[in-house]
VOSEBA-547833 format. One record per residue: residue in one letter; y, z, x of N, C-alpha, C in turn. Coordinates in steps of 0.02 Angstrom, whole numbers, plus 32768, in hexadecimal, padded with zeros to 4 digits. Example, Ala and Ser with C-alpha at 12.3 -4.5 7.8 and 13.67 -1.06 7.14 Angstrom:
REM residues 2
A7EE4818682947F1F818682677F5B81868294 S7F90816282827FCB816582AC8002818A8285 
//
This chain:
REM residues 374
M7FC48000802A800080008000803E8000802C S806E7FD7801A80AC7FD4804180D38014803A Q80F180298071811980678071815F805A8057 S8174801C805481B8800D803F81BA80017FF4 V81F5800A7FD881FF80007F9182387FCF7F87 N822E7F9F7F5B82627F6E7F4C829A7F907F26 S82D37F987F45830B7FBC7F2783267F987EE9 K83147F577EE1832B7F337EA682FC7F3B7E6B A82C57F5E7E7582957F697E3F82B47F957E09 T82947F957DCF82AC7FBD7D9782AF80067DAB T82E680267D9A82EE806D7DAB82BE80987D82 S829E80C77DA4827280F77D83829B81357D71 K829A81487D3182BC81857D1C828D81C07D24 V82A681F57D44827C822E7D57829B826E7D3C A826F829D7D28828582DF7D13825D83147D39 I827C834E7D42825C83877D63824E83BD7D30 L821083D47D2D81FB84087CFD81ED84487D23 G821A84787D1E821484B67D44824784B67D7C C827684E47D7B82AF84E37DAA82AC851D7DDB G8270852D7DF4826985607E27827885457E6C Q8261856A7E9F8273855B7EE5825E85157EFA I822085017EEB820884C07F03822A84867EE0 A824584927EA58269845D7E8182A584457EAA D82C484727ECF82FD845D7EF982E984287F2B A82AD84307F4A829583FF7F7A828A83BC7F58 H826D83BD7F1C8262837F7EF782A4835C7EE8 L82D383827ECF831483647EBD833783497EFB Q8333836C7F33835283557F70833383147F89 E82F083117F8C82CF82D67FA882D1829A7F7A L82D282A57F3982D5826D7F0A831682467F10 R834A82667F2B838982437F37838082077F65 Y834E820B7F92834781D87FC6830E81A87FB7 V82F081AC7F7C82B9817F7F6A82D781437F46 P82CE81077F6282EA80CB7F4282CF80C17EFB G82FA80AC7ECF82E6809A7E8B82D680D57E5E V82F181117E6F82E3814D7E478325816C7E31 Q832881807DF3836281A47DD8834A81E27DB3 V8361821D7DC98350825B7DA7837E82627D6B V836082647D30838882647CF2838B82A87CD1 A835C82D67CE3835B83167CC08335834A7CE7 V834683897CDB831F83C27CF2831183EE7CB6 C82D984137CB882C6843C7C7F82A8847D7C97 D82BC84B47C7882A084F57C8782AA85217C4A Q827E85527C408286857D7C0682C685A67C0A L82E085B17C47831F85D57C50835885A47C57 Q838685A67C2883BE85777C2983E6857D7C6A E83ED85BA7C84841485C37CC183F6859D7CFC L83B4859F7D028393857B7D39839B85307D31 A839385187CF4839B84D07CE983E384BA7CF7 D841384E27CE1845A84D07CEB846C84CF7D35 Q845785027D5A846A85047DA0844A84CC7DC8 A840C84BA7DB783EC84827DDA841084417DCA A842284387D8C844683FB7D78848983F57D9B R84AD842D7DA084EF842B7DC084E9841D7E0B R84BA843E7E2D84B584377E76849D83F27E8B F847683D17E60845A83907E74847483577E48 D84AB83637E2384CB832F7DFB849B830D7DCB V847383357DA78445831A7D768466831D7D32 P846682E67D0C848C82E47CCD847183117C95 G842F831D7C93841383437C5C83F283837C71 A83FF83BA7C4C83E083FB7C5983C484157C17 F838284237C15836084347BD7833784737BDF T832884937BA582F984CA7BA482BD84B87B79 D82BD847E7B59828784697B2E826B84267B47 L822B84257B58820C83EA7B74820D83AF7B44 E81FB83BA7B0581F983827AD5823E83637ACC R8271838E7ACA82B583737AC282C8834A7AFF M82B683627B3A82C6833D7B7782A582F87B76 L826482F67B63824082B67B61825F82877B2E T827282A17AF4828F82777AC082D3825B7AD3 E82FD82857AF1834182707AFF834882477B40 T831D82537B71832682317BB282F081FD7BC0 R82B782027BA0827F81D37BA8827181C37BF2 P825D81F57C18824F81E97C5F820F81C07C69 D820D819B7C9F81D081777CB1819E81A67CD4 A81B881DA7CF3818D820A7D1681AD824E7D14 V818282827D15819A82C77D16817682EB7D50 H819D83107D778181833A7DAC817683807D90 V813783967D90812583D97D768129840A7DB0 T815C84347DB0816784657DE5816884AC7DC8 T813E84B77D98813684F87D7780FD851E7D99 P80F1855E7D8780B885837DA3807685607D98 P804685687DC5800785417DC27FDF85487D82 H7FE185837D627FB8858B7D267FD185607CEC T800C85427CF2802685177CBE801D84CD7CCD H800784BC7D09800584767D1E7FDB844A7CF0 A7F9E84607CE27F7084357CBD7F8A84267C77 S7F9E84597C527FB4844D7C0D7FF384227C0B L8022842E7C38805F84077C38805283BF7C4F A802883B67C82801983737C997FF6834A7C63 C7FC683687C417FA383457C0B7FD383337BD2 Q7FFF83617BC1803083547B8C805B83187B9E L807283167BDC809D82DF7BF28078829D7BF5 L803C829E7C11801482617C16800382467BD1 N7FF382727BA27FE3825C7B5E801F823E7B3B Q805B824C7B538097822E7B3680AF81F27B5F G808581DA7B8C8094819D7BB080C281A57BEB V80C281DF7C0B80EE81ED7C4480C381F67C82 N80D781D67CB980B781E27CFA80C982287D11 V809C82477D3980A5828D7D4A809982997D95 Y80C782BD7DB480BE82D77DF880B783237DF1 V8080833E7E0C807283857E05807783A77E49 E809D83DD7E4D80A084037E8B805B84227E99 K804E84307ED9800F84527EEA8015849B7ED5 P7FDC84BB7EC57F9A849D7EBC7F9884747E7C F7F6D84417E7B7F6C84137E437F6084377E01 T7F2A845E7DFF7F1A84867DC37EFA84C77DDA V7EEA84F27DAC7ECB85327DBC7E8285287DD2 D7E5E84F87DB47E1884ED7DC77E0684A47DBA V7DC984917DCD7DB5844B7DC97DAC84347D80 A7D9B84627D537D96844E7D0C7DD984377CF2 E7E0E845B7D047E5184457CF07E6484037D13 A7E5183FC7D527E5F83BE7D767E3F83837D52 D7E01838B7D3C7DDF83557D197E0483427CD9 E7E1F83747CB57E4583667C787E82833C7C87 V7EA7834E7CBC7EE483297CCD7ED382E27CE4 L7EA282DB7D0F7E9182987D287E76826C7CF0 S7E5182897CC17E3982637C877E73824C7C5C A7EA482787C537EDF82657C2B7F05822D7C4C A7F0A822D7C8E7F2D81F87CB27F0981B57CA8 R7EC781B67CB07EA181777CA77EA4815F7C5F R7E9E818D7C307E9D817C7BE97EDF815D7BD3 N7F1581747BEE7F57815C7BD97F7481277C07 G7F4F81147C3B7F6780DF7C677FA580F37C8E K7FAD81337C9D7FE6814C7CC47FCE816A7D06 L7FFC81707D347FEA818B7D767FFB81D57D7A V7FD181F97D9F7FDE823F7DAF7FD682477DFA C800082717E178000827C7E5F800782C67E6C V7FED82DD7EA47FF183247EB68018832A7EF7 G803783657F028064836E7F3B8040837C7F7D H8015834F7F937FF483547FD4802083308008 D805D8349800F808F8324803480868326807F H80618357809A8057835980E38033831980FB L800B82FA80D07FE882BD80E38017828380F1 F8056828A80DB8086825480E280BF82678111 D80B7829F813380E682B2816880E0827F81A0 P8118826E81C18115823B81F680E18249822B V80D88288823F80A8829682748060828D825B W8053829B821A8010829181FF8001824681F8 L8033821F81E7802981D781E4801881BB8229 R803781D7825E802581C382A27FDD81D582B1 L7FC78210829B7F82822482A57F5281F48282 Q7F6281E082457F3781B282217F2E81708246 T7F63815A82687F5E811E82907F2C812782CA L7F2F816182EA7EFF816F83207EB8816E8306 V7EAD818882CA7E6A818B82AE7E528145829A T7E7B812182757E6780DF825C7E5E80AC8293 T7E8180B382CA7E79808583027E4180998331 G7E1E80D083217DE480E483477DF281088387 Q7E30811E83937E40813E83D37E1F818383DB L7E0D81A283A37DEC81E483A77DA081DE83A1 G7D8781A383907D41819B83847D2F81B7833F E7CF081CE83387CDB81EE82FA7CF2823782FA I7D0F824D82C37D25829382BD7CE782BE82AF V7CDE82F382D87CA5831E82CF7CB8836482B7 H7CF8837882C17D0D83BA82AC7D5983BA82A2 V7D7083E382727DB883EA82647DC88434825D D7DFC844A827F7E19848D82747E5C84868251 S7E6584AA821A7EA384A681F47EC184EB81EE V7EFE84F482057F1F853582067F5C853381D8 M7F61856381AC7F998569817E7FB785AE8183 G7FF485B3819B801685F381A0804385FE8164 Y804F863D8154807A864E811B80A3868C812D N80E2868B811D810F86C2812D811C86EC80F0 L80FB872680ED8105875380B4814A877380B4 N816F876D80EB81B3878880EE81E7875580DA G81CF871880C981FE86E580B2821586F3806B P824586CB8052826186D8800F822C86DB7FD8 F81FF86A87FD581CD86A87FA0819886DE7FAD G818586E67FED815287187FFD8166875E7FE9 K81A487707FF681BC87B37FE481BA87BD7F98 I81D1878C7F7381D287927F2A818B879A7F10 M815E87707F28811987717F1080F687B27F22 F80F987C57F6180D187FD7F7980E9883F7F5D N812988457F4E814588847F35814688897EE9 D813088557EC7813088557E7E80E8884F7E65 P80C988867E50808388837E398079885A7DFA H80B088497DD780AB88217D9A80B787D77DA7 H80BF87C37DE580CC877D7DF5809087537DE1 W809D87167DC7806786EB7DB0803486DB7DE7 L804986DC7E26801C86CA7E5C7FE086F87E60 H7FE987397E507FB387697E557F7B875D7E23 R7F8987367DEF7F57872A7DBB7F3086E97DC7 L7F4186C37DFA7F1B86877E0B7ED8869B7E28 P7EA486737E207E6286857E3D7E6586927E88 G7E90866E7EAB7E9586767EF47ED3869C7F0A G7EF986B97EDC7F3386E07EEE7F6286BA7F1C L7F7986DA7F517FA686BC7F817F8A867B7F9D F7F49867A7FAC7F2B863E7FC97F2D86037F99 H7F2786117F597F2285DB7F277F6085AF7F28 N7F9885CC7F367FD785A67F337FE3857D7F72 N7FBB85887FA77FCB85697FE77F908547800A I7F52855C7FFC7F19854780247F0B84FC801F S7F2284DC7FEA7F1584947FE37F33846D801E H7F6B8485803A7F88846480757F56846180AF A7F30849780B87EFF849880EE7EC2846E80DD I7EAE846E809D7E71844B80897E7A8400808C Y7EB283E680717EB8839D806E7EC3837C80B2 K7ECD83A580E67ECD8388812A7E86837F8144 I7E55839E81227E0F839981377DE98364810F T7DF7835F80CE7DCF833380A37DCC82EB80B9 P7E0082CD80DA7DF8828880EF7DC1827E8124 F7DAE82B481467D7E82AE817D7D3A82CD816C L7D3882FA813C7CFB831981257CEE82FF80DF S7CC582CB80DB7CC182A3809D7C9182BF8069 D7C6F82F680777C40831280477C6483268007 E7C42831C7FCF7C60832F7F8F7C6E83797F8D L7C3D83A17FA27C4683EA7FA77C1C84027FE1 P7C3A840D801B7C14842580557BFF846D804C R7BD68486807A7BC684CD807A7C0584F28090 I7C17852680697C56854A80747C478594807A H7C6585B380AD7C6185FB80B47CA8861580BE A7CBF864080917D04865980937D0486A58098 T7D3186BE80C37D39870680CA7D84871780CC T7D95875480B97DDA876B80BA7DDE87AC80E1 D7E1C87C180EF7E278801810E7E1C883980DB R7E18887680F37E1388B080C77E5988C180AD P7E6788B9806D7EAA88C380537EC0890C8056 T7F028915805B7F1D895880587F20896F800F V7F2689B080057F2789CB7FC17F6189AE7F99 G7F5189947F5E7F84897A7F327F9889327F40 H7F7989127F737F8B88CD7F837F4C88A37F8D P7F4F88637F7C7F1788367F877F1388227FD1 P7EDC88037FE67ED687EC802B7F0887B6803C T7F1A87B0807B7F4B877E80917F32875280C9 E7EF3875F80E07ED5873781157E95871780FA L7E8C86D781087E5286B380EE7E3486888125 R7DF2868B812D7DCE8661815C7D97863B8136 V7D9385FA81427D6285D181207D3D85A58152 M7CFB85A4814D7CD2857781757CB285448146 L7CB5850481597C9A84CF812F7C6984A58158 Q7C308495813A7BFE846E815D7BE984338131 G7BFA83F781487BE583BB81267BA8839D8147 E7B95836281317B5A8340814C7B63832F8195 S7BA0831981A87BAA830481EE7BEA8321820C V7C12834481E67C51835F81FD7C5783A881E8 T7C7283D282137C7F841882027CCB84248205 A7CE0845D81E97D28846C81E97D3284B781E1 N7D6B84CE81F87D81851381EF7DC7851481D1 I7DD3854581A77E178550818C7E2B8597819E R7E67859F81B87E8285E181C47EC685E781A1 F7EC78611816D7F068620814A7F1C86658160 S7F58866A817B7F6F86AA81957FB886B78183 S7FC386F3816880088709815C801F873B8192 R7FF1874B81C18001877D81F4800C875E8239 A7FE9872782487FF08708828A803586EA8293 R804F86F182CE809086D482E0808986AB831F P80AB8671832180D9865882EF80B4863D82B2 V80D88635827B80BD8615824080B085CC8252 Q807285B58246805F8573825E804385478226 R804A85068230802884D38208800984A3823A L7FC984AE82497FA78489827E7F67846A8264 A7F53843482837F10841882787EF883FC82BB T7EBB840D82CD7E9D83F2830A7E6083C982F7 L7E60838A830D7E29835D82FF7E018352833F Y7DC0835D833A7D93835483727D6A83158367 G7D7482E383927D5082A4838B7D21829783C4 T7CF6826583BC7CC6825483F07CE68233842C K7D24821984247D4881FB845C7D8182278476 A7DA2824A84497DDC8272845C7DEA82A48424 S7E1082D884367E24830B84057E7083158409 V7E8E832483CF7ED7832D83CD7EE8836783A0 E7F21838683B07F3E83BB83857F7F83A18367 V7F8483A683257FC0839183017FE683CE82EA D802483D382FF804F840C82ED808583F382BE L807F8405827E80AF83ED824D80F184118251 E80F2844F826D813184728276815B845082AC A813B844182E5815E8420831C816083D58315 R813683BB82E7812E837382DC81198350831D T80E4836A833B80C9834F8379807E83468375 I80668318839F801E830F83A98010831E83F2 R7FE0834B83FD7FCD835E84417F84834C844D W7F78832284807F34830F84927F13834984B8 C7ED4835684A87EAE838784CE7E948365850D R7EB7837085447EAC834985817E73836385AC S7E53833685D07E25834886057E40832D8647 A7E2D834D867D7E48833A86BF7E2D82F586D4 K7E5982CC86EF7E45828C870B7E3782908756 L7E4E82C787747E4482D187BC7E0F830687C7 P7DEC830487FE7DB48332880A7DCB83768823 G7D9F83A8881B7DA783EA88397DE9840C8828 A7E05842B885C7E43845188547E7D8426883E L7E7B83E588507EB283B7883C7EB683B187F0 G7E7E83BC87CF7E7E83B987867EA983EE8767 K7EB1842787897EDB845D87707F24844B8772 L7F358418879A7F7983FD879C7F8083C1876E D7F49839B87687F4A835D87427F56836A86F7 V7F31839A86DB7F3783A786937F7D83C08680 P7F9A83F186A47FDF84058694801083CB869C W8005839F86CD8031836586D5802D83368699 Q7FF0832A86817FE883018646800B83218609 Q8002836386038021838685CB806E838485CF L80888387860C80D18384861580EB83408600 R80C9830B861480DE82C7860180DA82BF85B5 E80A682DB8597809E82D6854F80D582FB852B A80E783388544811C835F8525815F83398529 A816B8319856281A882F1856981AA82B98537 G8171829A852B816E826484FA817B827D84B3 N815F82B784A2816B82D5846081B582E78458 L81D38300848F821A8312848C824482D48480 R8235829E84A3825C82608499825582478452 R821882488438820C822E83F48232825983C0 N822D829A83C7824E82C68396829A82C3839D T82B382BB83D982FC82B483E38315827483C2 W82EF823F83CB830381FE83AD830282048361 D82CF8223834682CB822C82FD8304825982E4 F8315828C830B834D82B982F9838F829282F6 L839B8268832883D88241832A83DC820F82F0 R83A281FA82D883A081CC829F839881F0825C C83A18233825E839F825D8221835B825981FD R83258258822482E28253820882B982928213 Q82DA82C8822A82B58306823882BE83398200 H82BB832481C282C38354818C827F83708177 Y827E83AD815E824083D28152821383AF8120 F8230839380EB8208837680B58201832A80BB A81FC831180F981F482CA810381B482B080E1 G817E82D780E4814182C280C5814782BE8079 M816B82ED805C817682EC8014819C82AD8000 R81D1829C802681F88260801581CC82218019 E81A2821D804C817681E38053814481DF801B L81278218800780F882197FD0811A82047F8F F8156821E7F82817C82087F47818681BD7F48 T819A81A27F8181A8815B7F87816A81327F76 R813181467F8F80F381217F8280DD81297F39 F80E881647F1C80D4816F7ED780FC81427EA8 Y813D813D7EB2816581147E86815B80C97E93 A814A80B87ED1813880727EDE80F880607EB9 A80C8808F7EB6808A80837E938095807C7E47 I80C280A57E2C80D180A17DE580EE805D7DD4 R811F80477DFB814080077DEC81127FCB7DF6 A80E67FD07E2880B97F987E3780787F9D7E10 E80707FD37DE880337FDE7DC17FF67FDD7DEF Q7FFC80037E277FC680097E577FA8804E7E55 E7F75805A7E7F7F56809B7E837F8780CD7EA2 P7F83810D7E8F7FB181407EAB7FA3814C7EF4 P7FD381677F1A7FC981717F627F9381A37F74 I7F8281D17F487F4B82007F547F1481F27F21 P7ED981DB7F387EA381CB7F097E9082077EDE Y7E7E81F87EA07E6B822E7E727E2D82537E8B E7E00822F7EAD7DC582507EC87DD782857EFA E7E0C82797F227E2282AB7F527E4182E77F30 I7E6882DB7EFC7E8683127ED67E4F833F7EBB R7E1C83217E9F7DE683487E827DBF836E7EB7 R7DB2834D7EF07D8A836C7F247DAD83A97F42 V7DEF83A37F4E7E1483DD7F687E1084177F37 T7E1784097EF77E15843E7EC47DD0845E7EC1 A7D9B84357EC67D57844F7EC47D49847C7F00 W7D6284697F3A7D5984947F767D7D84D67F6D M7DB884D57F507DDD85137F437DB6853F7F13 D7D9885227EDF7D7085497EB17D38856F7ED6 E7D16854C7F037CDE856B7F267CF685A17F56 I7D2D85957F777D4985C77FA57D5A86077F7F F7D7C86007F467D91863B7F217D57865C7EFB R7D2186377EF07CE686547ED07CC486877EFD Q7CCE86817F3E7CA786A87F6D7CC286EE7F7C Y7CFA86FE7F5F7D1287437F687D3987597F2B K7D42879A7F267D6987B77EEF7DA387DD7F0C F7DDB87D97EEB7E1687FD7F027E1488467EEB T7E3388707F127E3A88B67EFF7E6588BB7EC0 E7E4F88E77E937E7588F17E567EBB890B7E66 I7EEE88ED7E477F3289077E4E7F50890D7E08 D7F8589307E047FA4893F7DC37FCC89037DAC V7FAB88D57D877FCC889A7D6D7FBE88967D23 P7FE688727CFD7FDA886C7CB57F9988487CA7 A7F7D88537C6C7F3D88347C5B7F4387E87C54 S7F7E87D07C457F8787887C3F7FCC87767C5B I7FD387387C6E801387217C8B8042870F7C52 P807F87287C5380AF87127C2180BE86C87C2A D80D086A67BF480E1865F7BF9812386597C1D L812086467C5D815D86457C85818786077C7B V816B85D57C59819185977C5181A185877C09 G818385AA7BDA8191859C7B94818285537B84 Q81B185317B6681AA84EA7B5881AB84C17B98 A81C384DE7BD081C784B97C0E818C84CA7C3B 
//
């Protein structure tokens, strides 16, 4: 699929459903997607909808989803509400003939995922999930290395996902026992672990590999915050490490191939080759650092050039995924993330969360409807 979009193509009208923190990133990046116009935002709280509309120059602000659809008739809606609402809202939109972009995680479980994907197929509309790391510039470079055979056959993948509990969202979540996140099957991990999983699924093709998941021993009154997962497929293995305690906070993936191995750092936006010495004996102890120094200089030059061209923004992958999604809508092509991949990531999450139980904490018996009509 072409990465470019014909700017003369028919403009796609887009609405945002849910005006929380991640909605800001969507509104910011959609400004730079050719052929897209944000026509409305919607949230059950009028204040949130109004402030989002003002800050991003969106003409419509609503608290009722049906009214928004009737008055603005968007071609696509981005669902940026809490995860437990994703499936019902996505199905509602798809059944009304609207294309849907769903923030991660796609749904709470694979049964809900099947409902959404069936609704998309039944109504002839596209649905996409926010697996935006796959479209980050450094990950696209990695894909080139893989497809051109420079790594050989991939035999193992390590995927590291760091999380900062002292960050703005982390503090709110962790200190509020009534937060919706605590009621998800995977708690803290459920909202984030898909980022680590979908970096593995392209290389571990099993529908459902053998999975072994363990967590840390939680403190009194709090759920676990460390997760380790081992995955064994027919020919490829993988590890996932989710950590809120390790510093620095990292987003890493290391691919081990039969020809070469590389580490991809999404925070630094660099690729580091796992080097072996080309010189014998003690000279090798000089050769490898020299190779690493030359590689670091190359990464510095690349990142400096991208910085000077204003291409070093955090959500570059999100912008690219949006661009491809709307190109697919206009060209009536397949979405940028195959539905089989969406389902497989969700099924792996189900199995991971099935293998442990969270410590009981003082939370309400049910989650209040945080989005109402939105």
